[in-house]
N, C-alpha and C positions, 0 to 999 in steps of 0.2 A: 439455658445452661451453656457455659463456654466449653467447647470441645476442641481437642486436637484429633486430626484424622491421619492415619498412616495406611498407605496403600501404594501399589505400583502399576499393575496391569489394567487393561480396559475393563475387566470384570469388576474392578473396585470402583469405577467411576459412577455407576448408578447409585451406590450408597453415598458417595460424596455429594452428588447432586441432590439426593433426597434430604440429606442433613442440611444443606444450604437452604432448601425450600421449606424446612421445618421451622418450628418456633425457637430452635436452638441456634447458637452462634459458633461457627467454625473459626477458631482463632488462628489456626495454622495447619498446614498440611506437611506431613513427613513422607518422603518417597525416596526411592533408591537413586543414586547418582546417575547422571546421563550416561547412556550406553551407546556403543557403536553398533549401528544396524545397517542393513542393506548392503548392496554391492560396493557402494562408496565408503562404507564403514565410517560414516560421519556420526559425530556425537549427537544423540537425539534425546530430548526429555521424555520421561515416562508418560503414558496416557493420563495418569493421575496428576502429574505436574502440569501438563497442558490444561487439564480441566480446572485445576486450582487457579492458574493464571487467568483463565476466562472469567472466573468468579472474583478475581481481584484479591485472592487470599495469599498470604505469605507462604512460600514454599521452602522447606528445609530439606537438604539433601546430604545428610551426614554419611561419611564413609564408614563410620562406626558410631553406634548409639552410646558407646561408653566415652565418647569424646567429651571432656569437661565443658567445652564451649557449647556443644549441643545441649547438654543438661542445663546449662545456664539459660539458654534461649528457651528451652521447654518450660522452665520455671517462670520465665518472664511473660509467657503467654497468659498466665492466670487462669488456665483451663482447669476444670475440675474433673473431667473425664476424658479418657482416650478411647478412640474407636479404631480398630485395625481390621483391614480386609486385604489379604494377600499382599502383605508388605514385602515379604521376601527375605527377612532377616530376623534373628531372634532379638528380643528385648531383654536386657539384663535386669537383675533385681532392682538396681537403683532407678532404672527407668520405670519399672512397674510400680514402684513405691512413690514416684514423683508427683502423682496426681491424687487428689482427695478421694475420688471414687475408683481409682485404678483404671484398668483397661478392659474393654469388652472386645470380643473377636467374633466376626461372622465367618463360619466354616460351612462349606457346601456338602454336608452330609447330616444324617440324623445320628448324632453322637450317642454312644461311643463307637459306632461303626465308622470305619474308614477315616481314622485319624491320619493326618499326614498331608503330603504335598499334592496328591492326585486323586482326591476322593471321587470326583465325577467320572473320570476315566475308568478307575478301578471298579466303580459300581456298575457301569455299563458292561465292562468286560466280564464281570463275575455273573452276569445274568440277573441282577436284582430287578425287581418289578417296581419298587418304591425307593425313592431317595428323598432328599430335602435339604434344609439348611438349619443351622443351629447358631444361636448367639450365646456365648458363654463368657464367664469372667476369666481373664487370662492369668495363668499361673506358669511357673517355669517348666513344668512337665508338658510334653507335646499334646496339645488339644485336649487336655484332661481336666480343665477347670469346670466349676459348677455351672449348670445350664440356666439361662434366663429366659429363653424362648426358642420354640421350634416350629417349623412348618414342614409339611410333606409335599412331595410332588411325584406323580406317576411318570415312570420312564416309558416313553412312547416307542412303538415298534420301529420308527424311523429316526429316533433321536441319535445324533452324534454327540460327542462330548461338547462340541461348540454350541449346538442348539440348546442342549439341556442346561449348560452353564449360563447361557443368555437368559433363560427363564428364571433360573435360580438367583442370578444376580439382581434381577428386577424385583422378584418377590422377597428376596433376602434384604434388599434395601428398605422395603416397607417394614419388615420385621425389626430391623435395627432402630429405625425411628420410633417405633412403638415401644421398644425396650427402653430407649433413652428417655422417652416421655415418662414412663413409669419409674425409672430411676430418679428423675427429678422430683416426681410427685411422692416418692417414698413409699410406694405401695406394691413393690415387687420383691420377691425372694428368689434366691438361687437354690437349685436342687442339684445335689451331688450326682455325678454320672454313675450308673451301675458298674460294678466290677466285671460282670459277665457281658458278653457280646462285643468285646473290644476287638477291632480289626484295624490293620494299618494299610494306608494307601501310599506305598512308596512311589517316588518319582519314576515316571516311565523312562526306560532306556531305549536305545535304538533296537536292541535285541528283543525287547518286549513288543515292539511294533512289527517284527518280522512274522509274516503270516504262516501259520502251520496248517497246510492244506490236508494233513492227515487227521485233523479234528473234524467233528460233525459240522454241518453247514451252519447251524445256529451259533456255534461257538466262533466260527470264522467270521460270521456277520457281526457278532458282538465285539470281537477283537478289532475289526476294521473300524466300526463306529466309535469305539472307545478311543481310538488313536487318531480320530479326525476332529479338528484339522491338524493337531500337533500331537506327537511328532510326525504323524503320517504313517499309515500302514504301508508295508513294502514287501516285495518279493523279488526273487531273482529269475530272470528269463533264461532258460536253457534252449538256445536255438542257434547252434553253430558257434556262437561266441559266448562261452560260459561267463557267468558273473555279472550280467547286465541288470542293474537294479531298476525296478519300476515301482513307483508309488501307486497305491490302489485306493480308490474312494469307495464309499458304501456300495454294497451289492444287493441284489434281489435273490432270495432263495427260490430256486426252481422246485417244481412239484415232482420231478423225476430224477433218477440217477442214471446217467449215461456214460460217465467218465470215471476213470480211476483218479485218486487224489493227486492234485497238481497238474493233471493233463488239461490242456487248453484247447478248446474247439472253437475255431474262428469261422463263423457263418456270415451270411450276407447282412443280417440284421442284428446279430447279437454275438457276444463272446462269452462262452461258458467255461467254468473251471470245475473240475471234480473235487469232491471232499470225501470224508468218510461216510457221508450219508448221501443226500441229494446234491445235485450240482448247484452252483451259484452263478448268477449272470452279472458280469461286470458292468458298472456304470461309467465312471470316469477313471482314467489312468493318467499317469504323468511319467513318461520315459525320462531317463537320465538326461539332464541339461536341456529339457524341452518344456514347453508349457503344457498344462493339463489339457486333455482332449477326451472326447467320447471314446469308449472302448471299441465301438464299431469303426470309427475312423482309424484308430490305432491298428486294428486288425487288418483293415484294407491296406495299410502301409506295410504290413508284413507279407502281403502277397495273396490274400484271399483265403479260401476255404481249405484249411489244412490244420494239422495238429502240431502244437509245440508244448513245452512243459514249463511249469513253474517249480521252483525248489526253495 
């Protein structure tokens, strides 16, 4: 079957690679226009664009999917099905109707839970034990189309949004190929999503990533892991100069409670912070305008065994 693929970030690349390796033909790839990244702010193609170029596939980068020239080029691909993974823009009705079999979408949750932009992050932060990935037929309503296939995945105790998304993108790629196989064979049916159990995974804001040390240790742990690697959990150091922002990596939950919420104890081998329950032990931190470092090294730079506070 001839396919067009739409995606942008690195998490979409495994699905593109799997489709290229399958019995199907990827006729063209649609991705977001080149973006300015890094300190030099140079224009850089998306990870999906780079992957498509490695495979020798035509890359389309419309500024708007309603552009008549884009619609003409889409029709000229003679594709019968569209596959979308984290493309980053809405597809209008004329695009949805342009292909014989329409479009299918890979979403990183077990729908109807966590519809929206940040399902993996929100699932970790909410304390879910199980998540997964869903392939569904794309409709104009957000992540609400009928389901064609689902996998589940346990959220591990040390999972960050990054590690969990890596696993889901790999397993989800296999699911997409399986669904496309069955669409071509004509032996698959879509099942409407239930009306109950709907939740929304809104895009994380900078404020969502600010650590609330007054919460229990397990909630602090989940918040930090859900915001790792992006946007990055952070806190403010109160140590003479108020308002110094520090990014905080995943923590270890201690067995005892020795500190009030937000109080930081800097020891020779570890740095602890108090929460509403037990302390947490910091792993990696990144002071403002500096590289990430171990919490122990950071603590030694502050002057050894003493107490400061996070807010």
